[in-house]
N, CA, C, O and the ligand as a Tripos MOL2 file, in Angstrom:
@<TRIPOS>MOLECULE
protein
  245   243    62     0     0
PROTEIN
NO_CHARGES

@<TRIPOS>ATOM
      1 N          18.7500   -6.5430   18.3070 N.3       1 MET1
      2 CA         18.6600   -7.2850   17.0850 C.3       1 MET1
      3 C          19.2500   -6.4940   15.9120 C.2       1 MET1
      4 O          18.8400   -5.3500   15.7170 O.2       1 MET1
      5 N          20.0970   -6.9790   15.1960 N.am      2 LYS2
      6 CA         20.6690   -6.2620   14.0880 C.3       2 LYS2
      7 C          19.7770   -6.7150   12.8970 C.2       2 LYS2
      8 O          19.1170   -7.7530   12.8420 O.2       2 LYS2
      9 N          19.8850   -5.7130   11.9280 N.am      3 CYS3
     10 CA         19.0660   -6.0410   10.6020 C.3       3 CYS3
     11 C          19.7880   -7.3050    9.9790 C.2       3 CYS3
     12 O          21.0170   -7.3490    9.9430 O.2       3 CYS3
     13 N          18.9500   -8.3940    9.4580 N.am      4 PRO4
     14 CA         19.5740   -9.5100    8.7280 C.3       4 PRO4
     15 C          20.1200   -9.1780    7.4930 C.2       4 PRO4
     16 O          20.9390   -9.9330    6.9680 O.2       4 PRO4
     17 N          19.7040   -7.9520    6.8670 N.am      5 ASN5
     18 CA         19.9910   -7.7090    5.5830 C.3       5 ASN5
     19 C          21.2920   -6.7650    5.4340 C.2       5 ASN5
     20 O          22.1690   -6.9820    4.5980 O.2       5 ASN5
     21 N          21.3070   -5.7850    6.2680 N.am      6 CYS6
     22 CA         22.3110   -4.6540    6.0590 C.3       6 CYS6
     23 C          23.1990   -4.7100    7.2910 C.2       6 CYS6
     24 O          24.3330   -4.2340    7.2360 O.2       6 CYS6
     25 N          22.6820   -5.3310    8.5190 N.am      7 GLY7
     26 CA         23.3950   -5.3710    9.8050 C.3       7 GLY7
     27 C          23.4160   -4.0200   10.5550 C.2       7 GLY7
     28 O          24.2350   -3.6830   11.4100 O.2       7 GLY7
     29 N          22.3130   -3.2700   10.0580 N.am      8 GLY8
     30 CA         22.2200   -1.8530   10.8160 C.3       8 GLY8
     31 C          21.5130   -2.2490   12.1530 C.2       8 GLY8
     32 O          20.8670   -3.2860   12.3040 O.2       8 GLY8
     33 N          21.7290   -1.2460   13.1450 N.am      9 ARG9
     34 CA         20.9790   -1.4140   14.3200 C.3       9 ARG9
     35 C          19.9340   -0.3480   14.5400 C.2       9 ARG9
     36 O          19.5240   -0.0510   15.6620 O.2       9 ARG9
     37 N          19.5390    0.1880   13.4760 N.am     10 ASP10
     38 CA         18.4730    1.3320   13.5820 C.3      10 ASP10
     39 C          17.1740    0.5890   13.2550 C.2      10 ASP10
     40 O          16.4350    1.0190   12.3690 O.2      10 ASP10
     41 N          16.8620   -0.5740   13.9850 N.am     11 ALA11
     42 CA         15.6270   -1.2120   13.6420 C.3      11 ALA11
     43 C          14.5100   -0.8280   14.7150 C.2      11 ALA11
     44 O          14.8610   -0.7030   15.8880 O.2      11 ALA11
     45 N          13.2430   -0.6480   14.3720 N.am     12 VAL12
     46 CA         12.2020   -0.4440   15.1990 C.3      12 VAL12
     47 C          11.2110   -1.5240   15.2150 C.2      12 VAL12
     48 O          10.9670   -2.1360   14.1740 O.2      12 VAL12
     49 N          10.5600   -1.8330   16.4310 N.am     13 GLU13
     50 CA          9.4200   -2.4810   16.4290 C.3      13 GLU13
     51 C           8.2310   -1.9300   15.8960 C.2      13 GLU13
     52 O           7.8470   -0.8320   16.2970 O.2      13 GLU13
     53 N           7.5250   -2.6430   14.9330 N.am     14 ILE14
     54 CA          6.1940   -2.0860   14.4650 C.3      14 ILE14
     55 C           5.2650   -3.1430   14.9320 C.2      14 ILE14
     56 O           5.6200   -4.2290   15.3890 O.2      14 ILE14
     57 N           3.9830   -2.7130   14.7720 N.am     15 ASP15
     58 CA          3.0060   -3.5040   15.3200 C.3      15 ASP15
     59 C           1.8000   -3.8890   14.2180 C.2      15 ASP15
     60 O           0.6240   -3.5450   14.3370 O.2      15 ASP15
     61 N           2.3100   -4.6090   13.2190 N.am     16 LEU16
     62 CA          1.4000   -4.9240   12.1470 C.3      16 LEU16
     63 C           0.3150   -5.8910   12.7490 C.2      16 LEU16
     64 O          -0.8600   -5.5910   12.5400 O.2      16 LEU16
     65 N           0.5820   -6.9640   13.4400 N.am     17 HIS17
     66 CA         -0.2960   -7.9120   13.8290 C.3      17 HIS17
     67 C          -0.2200   -8.1110   15.3320 C.2      17 HIS17
     68 O           0.3430   -9.0940   15.8140 O.2      17 HIS17
     69 N          -0.7440   -7.2460   16.0070 N.am     18 SER18
     70 CA         -0.3690   -7.0630   17.3670 C.3      18 SER18
     71 C          -0.8720   -8.4250   18.1720 C.2      18 SER18
     72 O          -0.2550   -8.8770   19.1370 O.2      18 SER18
     73 N          -2.0050   -8.9730   17.6680 N.am     19 GLU19
     74 CA         -2.4460  -10.4110   18.2450 C.3      19 GLU19
     75 C          -1.8680  -11.5760   17.5480 C.2      19 GLU19
     76 O          -2.1920  -12.7290   17.8350 O.2      19 GLU19
     77 N          -0.9640  -11.2580   16.5800 N.am     20 GLY20
     78 CA         -0.7940  -12.4480   15.7610 C.3      20 GLY20
     79 C           0.4990  -13.0740   16.1210 C.2      20 GLY20
     80 O           0.8080  -14.0950   15.5060 O.2      20 GLY20
     81 N           1.2980  -12.6120   17.0240 N.am     21 PHE21
     82 CA          2.5510  -13.2190   17.4420 C.3      21 PHE21
     83 C           2.5350  -13.9800   18.8750 C.2      21 PHE21
     84 O           1.7990  -13.6310   19.7980 O.2      21 PHE21
     85 N           3.3450  -14.9460   18.9320 N.am     22 SER22
     86 CA          3.0890  -15.9150   20.1330 C.3      22 SER22
     87 C           4.5150  -16.2330   20.4560 C.2      22 SER22
     88 O           5.4150  -15.5520   19.9650 O.2      22 SER22
     89 N           4.7580  -17.2010   21.2310 N.am     23 ALA23
     90 CA          5.9980  -17.6840   21.6920 C.3      23 ALA23
     91 C           6.8890  -17.9920   20.5860 C.2      23 ALA23
     92 O           8.1090  -17.9190   20.7290 O.2      23 ALA23
     93 N           6.3440  -18.3310   19.4910 N.am     24 GLU24
     94 CA          7.1040  -18.8050   18.4620 C.3      24 GLU24
     95 C           7.6360  -17.6750   17.4550 C.2      24 GLU24
     96 O           8.5100  -17.8580   16.6080 O.2      24 GLU24
     97 N           7.0040  -16.5620   17.6780 N.am     25 THR25
     98 CA          7.2590  -15.4770   16.7190 C.3      25 THR25
     99 C           7.5410  -14.2030   17.5740 C.2      25 THR25
    100 O           6.8880  -13.9490   18.5860 O.2      25 THR25
    101 N           8.5550  -13.4140   17.1060 N.am     26 SER26
    102 CA          8.5930  -12.1650   17.6820 C.3      26 SER26
    103 C           8.1530  -10.8840   17.0890 C.2      26 SER26
    104 O           7.8430  -10.9480   15.9000 O.2      26 SER26
    105 N           8.0640   -9.7620   17.6570 N.am     27 PRO27
    106 CA          7.3070   -8.7260   17.0960 C.3      27 PRO27
    107 C           7.9360   -8.2960   15.7750 C.2      27 PRO27
    108 O           9.1450   -8.4350   15.5890 O.2      27 PRO27
    109 N           7.1200   -7.7720   14.8530 N.am     28 VAL28
    110 CA          7.8810   -7.2950   13.6790 C.3      28 VAL28
    111 C           8.5540   -6.1500   13.8100 C.2      28 VAL28
    112 O           8.2110   -5.1910   14.5010 O.2      28 VAL28
    113 N           9.8480   -6.2800   12.9170 N.am     29 LYS29
    114 CA         10.7980   -5.0980   13.1170 C.3      29 LYS29
    115 C          11.0210   -4.5720   11.7050 C.2      29 LYS29
    116 O          11.0640   -5.2850   10.7020 O.2      29 LYS29
    117 N          11.1570   -3.2690   11.7320 N.am     30 GLU30
    118 CA         11.5540   -2.5600   10.4430 C.3      30 GLU30
    119 C          12.9910   -1.9720   10.6500 C.2      30 GLU30
    120 O          13.3180   -1.4320   11.7060 O.2      30 GLU30
    121 N          13.7800   -2.1020    9.6400 N.am     31 CYS31
    122 CA         15.1170   -1.5540    9.5900 C.3      31 CYS31
    123 C          14.9530    0.0170    9.0180 C.2      31 CYS31
    124 O          14.3660    0.2950    7.9730 O.2      31 CYS31
    125 N          15.5200    0.8740    9.8130 N.am     32 GLY32
    126 CA         15.5670    2.1910    9.6340 C.3      32 GLY32
    127 C          16.4590    2.6590    8.4110 C.2      32 GLY32
    128 O          16.3230    3.7290    7.8190 O.2      32 GLY32
    129 N          17.4860    1.5810    8.1050 N.am     33 THR33
    130 CA         18.5160    1.9850    7.3020 C.3      33 THR33
    131 C          18.1940    1.5470    5.9300 C.2      33 THR33
    132 O          18.3210    2.3160    4.9770 O.2      33 THR33
    133 N          17.7280    0.1830    5.7860 N.am     34 CYS34
    134 CA         17.5060   -0.2340    4.3950 C.3      34 CYS34
    135 C          16.0510   -0.5140    4.2140 C.2      34 CYS34
    136 O          15.6750   -0.7130    3.0580 O.2      34 CYS34
    137 N          15.1630   -0.5590    5.1920 N.am     35 GLY35
    138 CA         13.7670   -0.6470    4.9450 C.3      35 GLY35
    139 C          13.1370   -2.0580    5.0980 C.2      35 GLY35
    140 O          11.9200   -2.2330    5.1520 O.2      35 GLY35
    141 N          14.0240   -3.0120    5.1600 N.am     36 LEU36
    142 CA         13.6310   -4.3400    5.3940 C.3      36 LEU36
    143 C          12.5140   -4.5690    6.6840 C.2      36 LEU36
    144 O          12.6670   -3.9720    7.7490 O.2      36 LEU36
    145 N          11.4870   -5.4180    6.4650 N.am     37 VAL37
    146 CA         10.7100   -5.5840    7.5720 C.3      37 VAL37
    147 C          10.7780   -7.1100    7.6230 C.2      37 VAL37
    148 O          10.6360   -7.8560    6.6540 O.2      37 VAL37
    149 N          11.0350   -7.5000    8.9950 N.am     38 TRP38
    150 CA         11.0480   -8.9000    9.3240 C.3      38 TRP38
    151 C          10.8260   -9.2700   10.6140 C.2      38 TRP38
    152 O          10.6840   -8.3630   11.4340 O.2      38 TRP38
    153 N          10.7580  -10.4860   11.0030 N.am     39 ARG39
    154 CA         10.5920  -11.0510   12.4220 C.3      39 ARG39
    155 C          11.2570  -12.2450   12.4560 C.2      39 ARG39
    156 O          11.5980  -12.8170   11.4200 O.2      39 ARG39
    157 N          11.5070  -12.7410   13.7210 N.am     40 ILE40
    158 CA         12.2890  -13.8110   13.8870 C.3      40 ILE40
    159 C          11.1770  -14.9580   14.4510 C.2      40 ILE40
    160 O          10.4160  -14.7890   15.4040 O.2      40 ILE40
    161 N          11.2770  -16.0860   13.6660 N.am     41 LYS41
    162 CA         10.4610  -17.1900   14.0980 C.3      41 LYS41
    163 C          11.3680  -18.2370   14.6500 C.2      41 LYS41
    164 O          12.5070  -18.4640   14.2390 O.2      41 LYS41
    165 N          10.6730  -18.9350   15.7490 N.am     42 VAL42
    166 CA         11.4390  -20.0290   16.2610 C.3      42 VAL42
    167 C          10.9940  -21.4130   15.7280 C.2      42 VAL42
    168 O           9.8970  -21.8620   16.0590 O.2      42 VAL42
    169 N          11.8340  -22.1040   14.9010 N.am     43 VAL43
    170 CA         11.3730  -23.1170   14.1340 C.3      43 VAL43
    171 C          12.2960  -24.4500   14.7250 C.2      43 VAL43
    172 O          13.4970  -24.5770   14.4880 O.2      43 VAL43
    173 N          11.6240  -25.2440   15.3990 N.am     44 GLY44
    174 CA         12.5130  -26.4840   15.7910 C.3      44 GLY44
    175 C          13.7620  -25.9120   16.7170 C.2      44 GLY44
    176 O          14.8770  -26.4340   16.6940 O.2      44 GLY44
    177 N          13.4620  -24.8990   17.4400 N.am     45 GLY45
    178 CA         14.4010  -24.5950   18.3780 C.3      45 GLY45
    179 C          15.5830  -23.5540   17.8690 C.2      45 GLY45
    180 O          16.4830  -23.0970   18.5740 O.2      45 GLY45
    181 N          15.3450  -23.2890   16.4250 N.am     46 GLN46
    182 CA         16.2900  -22.4470   15.7250 C.3      46 GLN46
    183 C          15.6160  -21.2290   15.5200 C.2      46 GLN46
    184 O          14.4340  -21.2890   15.1800 O.2      46 GLN46
    185 N          16.2330  -19.9790   15.6860 N.am     47 ASN47
    186 CA         15.9170  -18.8080   15.1330 C.3      47 ASN47
    187 C          15.8050  -18.6800   13.6680 C.2      47 ASN47
    188 O          16.8230  -19.0250   13.0670 O.2      47 ASN47
    189 N          14.8940  -18.3010   12.9990 N.am     48 GLU48
    190 CA         14.6660  -18.2750   11.7000 C.3      48 GLU48
    191 C          14.2050  -16.8150   11.3040 C.2      48 GLU48
    192 O          13.2740  -16.2840   11.9100 O.2      48 GLU48
    193 N          14.8490  -16.1980   10.3120 N.am     49 VAL49
    194 CA         14.4880  -14.8610    9.8620 C.3      49 VAL49
    195 C          13.2400  -14.9360    8.8990 C.2      49 VAL49
    196 O          13.3270  -15.6880    7.9280 O.2      49 VAL49
    197 N          12.3180  -14.3570    9.0580 N.am     50 ASP50
    198 CA         10.9990  -14.4170    8.3230 C.3      50 ASP50
    199 C          10.9510  -12.9180    7.6280 C.2      50 ASP50
    200 O          10.6650  -11.8940    8.2480 O.2      50 ASP50
    201 N          11.2180  -12.9700    6.5080 N.am     51 ILE51
    202 CA         11.1660  -11.6130    5.7310 C.3      51 ILE51
    203 C           9.8000  -11.0910    5.2970 C.2      51 ILE51
    204 O           9.1890  -11.7330    4.4440 O.2      51 ILE51
    205 N           9.3400  -10.1310    5.7420 N.am     52 ILE52
    206 CA          7.9290   -9.7200    5.5710 C.3      52 ILE52
    207 C           7.8520   -8.7590    4.3140 C.2      52 ILE52
    208 O           7.0100   -8.8860    3.4250 O.2      52 ILE52
    209 N           8.7800   -7.8360    4.3470 N.am     53 LYS53
    210 CA          9.0560   -6.9650    3.3150 C.3      53 LYS53
    211 C          10.4030   -6.7900    2.8930 C.2      53 LYS53
    212 O          11.1840   -6.3630    3.7440 O.2      53 LYS53
    213 N          10.8810   -7.0570    1.6320 N.am     54 PRO54
    214 CA         12.3700   -6.9190    1.3460 C.3      54 PRO54
    215 C          12.7420   -5.5040    1.5080 C.2      54 PRO54
    216 O          11.8840   -4.6240    1.4360 O.2      54 PRO54
    217 N          14.0480   -5.2340    1.7350 N.am     55 ALA55
    218 CA         14.7130   -4.0590    1.7320 C.3      55 ALA55
    219 C          14.1890   -3.2530    0.4530 C.2      55 ALA55
    220 O          14.1690   -3.7950   -0.6520 O.2      55 ALA55
    221 N          13.7960   -2.0280    0.6360 N.am     56 GLY56
    222 CA         13.3740   -1.5300   -0.6070 C.3      56 GLY56
    223 C          13.4230   -0.0910   -0.7620 C.2      56 GLY56
    224 O          12.6500    0.5220   -1.4980 O.2      56 GLY56
    225 N          14.5450    0.5720    0.0950 N.am     57 LYS57
    226 CA         14.8410    2.0170   -0.3400 C.3      57 LYS57
    227 C          15.6980    2.0660   -1.4550 C.2      57 LYS57
    228 O          16.8240    1.5700   -1.4090 O.2      57 LYS57
    229 N          15.2090    2.6770   -2.5400 N.am     58 THR58
    230 CA         15.8140    2.7630   -3.7700 C.3      58 THR58
    231 C          16.3150    4.0200   -3.9530 C.2      58 THR58
    232 O          16.0930    4.5740   -5.0300 O.2      58 THR58
    233 N          17.0380    4.6530   -2.9880 N.am     59 THR59
    234 CA         17.6540    5.9320   -3.2040 C.3      59 THR59
    235 C          18.7660    5.9530   -4.1430 C.2      59 THR59
    236 O          19.8210    5.4820   -3.7180 O.2      59 THR59
    237 N          18.7470    6.3810   -5.2770 N.am     60 SER60
    238 CA         19.9130    6.2820   -6.3240 C.3      60 SER60
    239 C          21.0100    7.3200   -6.1170 C.2      60 SER60
    240 O          21.5910    7.8390   -7.0700 O.2      60 SER60
    241 N          21.2650    7.5960   -4.8910 N.am     61 SER61
    242 CA         22.3100    8.6700   -4.6410 C.3      61 SER61
    243 C          23.7140    8.2130   -4.3920 C.2      61 SER61
    244 O          24.6040    9.0370   -4.1830 O.2      61 SER61
    245 ZN         18.7320   -3.0030    7.0980 Zn       62 ZN62
@<TRIPOS>BOND
     1     1     2 1
     2     2     3 1
     3     3     4 2
     4     3     5 am
     5     5     6 1
     6     6     7 1
     7     7     8 2
     8     7     9 am
     9     9    10 1
    10    10    11 1
    11    11    12 2
    12    11    13 am
    13    13    14 1
    14    14    15 1
    15    15    16 2
    16    15    17 am
    17    17    18 1
    18    18    19 1
    19    19    20 2
    20    19    21 am
    21    21    22 1
    22    22    23 1
    23    23    24 2
    24    23    25 am
    25    25    26 1
    26    26    27 1
    27    27    28 2
    28    27    29 am
    29    29    30 1
    30    30    31 1
    31    31    32 2
    32    31    33 am
    33    33    34 1
    34    34    35 1
    35    35    36 2
    36    35    37 am
    37    37    38 1
    38    38    39 1
    39    39    40 2
    40    39    41 am
    41    41    42 1
    42    42    43 1
    43    43    44 2
    44    43    45 am
    45    45    46 1
    46    46    47 1
    47    47    48 2
    48    47    49 am
    49    49    50 1
    50    50    51 1
    51    51    52 2
    52    51    53 am
    53    53    54 1
    54    54    55 1
    55    55    56 2
    56    55    57 am
    57    57    58 1
    58    58    59 1
    59    59    60 2
    60    59    61 am
    61    61    62 1
    62    62    63 1
    63    63    64 2
    64    63    65 am
    65    65    66 1
    66    66    67 1
    67    67    68 2
    68    67    69 am
    69    69    70 1
    70    70    71 1
    71    71    72 2
    72    71    73 am
    73    73    74 1
    74    74    75 1
    75    75    76 2
    76    75    77 am
    77    77    78 1
    78    78    79 1
    79    79    80 2
    80    79    81 am
    81    81    82 1
    82    82    83 1
    83    83    84 2
    84    83    85 am
    85    85    86 1
    86    86    87 1
    87    87    88 2
    88    87    89 am
    89    89    90 1
    90    90    91 1
    91    91    92 2
    92    91    93 am
    93    93    94 1
    94    94    95 1
    95    95    96 2
    96    95    97 am
    97    97    98 1
    98    98    99 1
    99    99   100 2
   100    99   101 am
   101   101   102 1
   102   102   103 1
   103   103   104 2
   104   103   105 am
   105   105   106 1
   106   106   107 1
   107   107   108 2
   108   107   109 am
   109   109   110 1
   110   110   111 1
   111   111   112 2
   112   111   113 am
   113   113   114 1
   114   114   115 1
   115   115   116 2
   116   115   117 am
   117   117   118 1
   118   118   119 1
   119   119   120 2
   120   119   121 am
   121   121   122 1
   122   122   123 1
   123   123   124 2
   124   123   125 am
   125   125   126 1
   126   126   127 1
   127   127   128 2
   128   127   129 am
   129   129   130 1
   130   130   131 1
   131   131   132 2
   132   131   133 am
   133   133   134 1
   134   134   135 1
   135   135   136 2
   136   135   137 am
   137   137   138 1
   138   138   139 1
   139   139   140 2
   140   139   141 am
   141   141   142 1
   142   142   143 1
   143   143   144 2
   144   143   145 am
   145   145   146 1
   146   146   147 1
   147   147   148 2
   148   147   149 am
   149   149   150 1
   150   150   151 1
   151   151   152 2
   152   151   153 am
   153   153   154 1
   154   154   155 1
   155   155   156 2
   156   155   157 am
   157   157   158 1
   158   158   159 1
   159   159   160 2
   160   159   161 am
   161   161   162 1
   162   162   163 1
   163   163   164 2
   164   163   165 am
   165   165   166 1
   166   166   167 1
   167   167   168 2
   168   167   169 am
   169   169   170 1
   170   170   171 1
   171   171   172 2
   172   171   173 am
   173   173   174 1
   174   174   175 1
   175   175   176 2
   176   175   177 am
   177   177   178 1
   178   178   179 1
   179   179   180 2
   180   179   181 am
   181   181   182 1
   182   182   183 1
   183   183   184 2
   184   183   185 am
   185   185   186 1
   186   186   187 1
   187   187   188 2
   188   187   189 am
   189   189   190 1
   190   190   191 1
   191   191   192 2
   192   191   193 am
   193   193   194 1
   194   194   195 1
   195   195   196 2
   196   195   197 am
   197   197   198 1
   198   198   199 1
   199   199   200 2
   200   199   201 am
   201   201   202 1
   202   202   203 1
   203   203   204 2
   204   203   205 am
   205   205   206 1
   206   206   207 1
   207   207   208 2
   208   207   209 am
   209   209   210 1
   210   210   211 1
   211   211   212 2
   212   211   213 am
   213   213   214 1
   214   214   215 1
   215   215   216 2
   216   215   217 am
   217   217   218 1
   218   218   219 1
   219   219   220 2
   220   219   221 am
   221   221   222 1
   222   222   223 1
   223   223   224 2
   224   223   225 am
   225   225   226 1
   226   226   227 1
   227   227   228 2
   228   227   229 am
   229   229   230 1
   230   230   231 1
   231   231   232 2
   232   231   233 am
   233   233   234 1
   234   234   235 1
   235   235   236 2
   236   235   237 am
   237   237   238 1
   238   238   239 1
   239   239   240 2
   240   239   241 am
   241   241   242 1
   242   242   243 1
   243   243   244 2
@<TRIPOS>SUBSTRUCTURE
     1 MET1         2 RESIDUE 1 A MET
     2 LYS2         6 RESIDUE 1 A LYS
     3 CYS3        10 RESIDUE 1 A CYS
     4 PRO4        14 RESIDUE 1 A PRO
     5 ASN5        18 RESIDUE 1 A ASN
     6 CYS6        22 RESIDUE 1 A CYS
     7 GLY7        26 RESIDUE 1 A GLY
     8 GLY8        30 RESIDUE 1 A GLY
     9 ARG9        34 RESIDUE 1 A ARG
    10 ASP10       38 RESIDUE 1 A ASP
    11 ALA11       42 RESIDUE 1 A ALA
    12 VAL12       46 RESIDUE 1 A VAL
    13 GLU13       50 RESIDUE 1 A GLU
    14 ILE14       54 RESIDUE 1 A ILE
    15 ASP15       58 RESIDUE 1 A ASP
    16 LEU16       62 RESIDUE 1 A LEU
    17 HIS17       66 RESIDUE 1 A HIS
    18 SER18       70 RESIDUE 1 A SER
    19 GLU19       74 RESIDUE 1 A GLU
    20 GLY20       78 RESIDUE 1 A GLY
    21 PHE21       82 RESIDUE 1 A PHE
    22 SER22       86 RESIDUE 1 A SER
    23 ALA23       90 RESIDUE 1 A ALA
    24 GLU24       94 RESIDUE 1 A GLU
    25 THR25       98 RESIDUE 1 A THR
    26 SER26      102 RESIDUE 1 A SER
    27 PRO27      106 RESIDUE 1 A PRO
    28 VAL28      110 RESIDUE 1 A VAL
    29 LYS29      114 RESIDUE 1 A LYS
    30 GLU30      118 RESIDUE 1 A GLU
    31 CYS31      122 RESIDUE 1 A CYS
    32 GLY32      126 RESIDUE 1 A GLY
    33 THR33      130 RESIDUE 1 A THR
    34 CYS34      134 RESIDUE 1 A CYS
    35 GLY35      138 RESIDUE 1 A GLY
    36 LEU36      142 RESIDUE 1 A LEU
    37 VAL37      146 RESIDUE 1 A VAL
    38 TRP38      150 RESIDUE 1 A TRP
    39 ARG39      154 RESIDUE 1 A ARG
    40 ILE40      158 RESIDUE 1 A ILE
    41 LYS41      162 RESIDUE 1 A LYS
    42 VAL42      166 RESIDUE 1 A VAL
    43 VAL43      170 RESIDUE 1 A VAL
    44 GLY44      174 RESIDUE 1 A GLY
    45 GLY45      178 RESIDUE 1 A GLY
    46 GLN46      182 RESIDUE 1 A GLN
    47 ASN47      186 RESIDUE 1 A ASN
    48 GLU48      190 RESIDUE 1 A GLU
    49 VAL49      194 RESIDUE 1 A VAL
    50 ASP50      198 RESIDUE 1 A ASP
    51 ILE51      202 RESIDUE 1 A ILE
    52 ILE52      206 RESIDUE 1 A ILE
    53 LYS53      210 RESIDUE 1 A LYS
    54 PRO54      214 RESIDUE 1 A PRO
    55 ALA55      218 RESIDUE 1 A ALA
    56 GLY56      222 RESIDUE 1 A GLY
    57 LYS57      226 RESIDUE 1 A LYS
    58 THR58      230 RESIDUE 1 A THR
    59 THR59      234 RESIDUE 1 A THR
    60 SER60      238 RESIDUE 1 A SER
    61 SER61      242 RESIDUE 1 A SER
    62 ZN62       245 GROUP 0 **** ****
């Protein structure tokens, strides 16, 4: 699963709500590149990106 924000592949699964996901939602992932936290929800048979925390690494370098 690529990051939907930056396309990076450096995403890890994190476990915010371990009992909270079901067949309709995938585990929460965090991008190691841009900091985006998201998961995929299945809505009406379509995968939908559910942004939990916007990308937020403000390194001004
Ligand atoms: Zn990213």
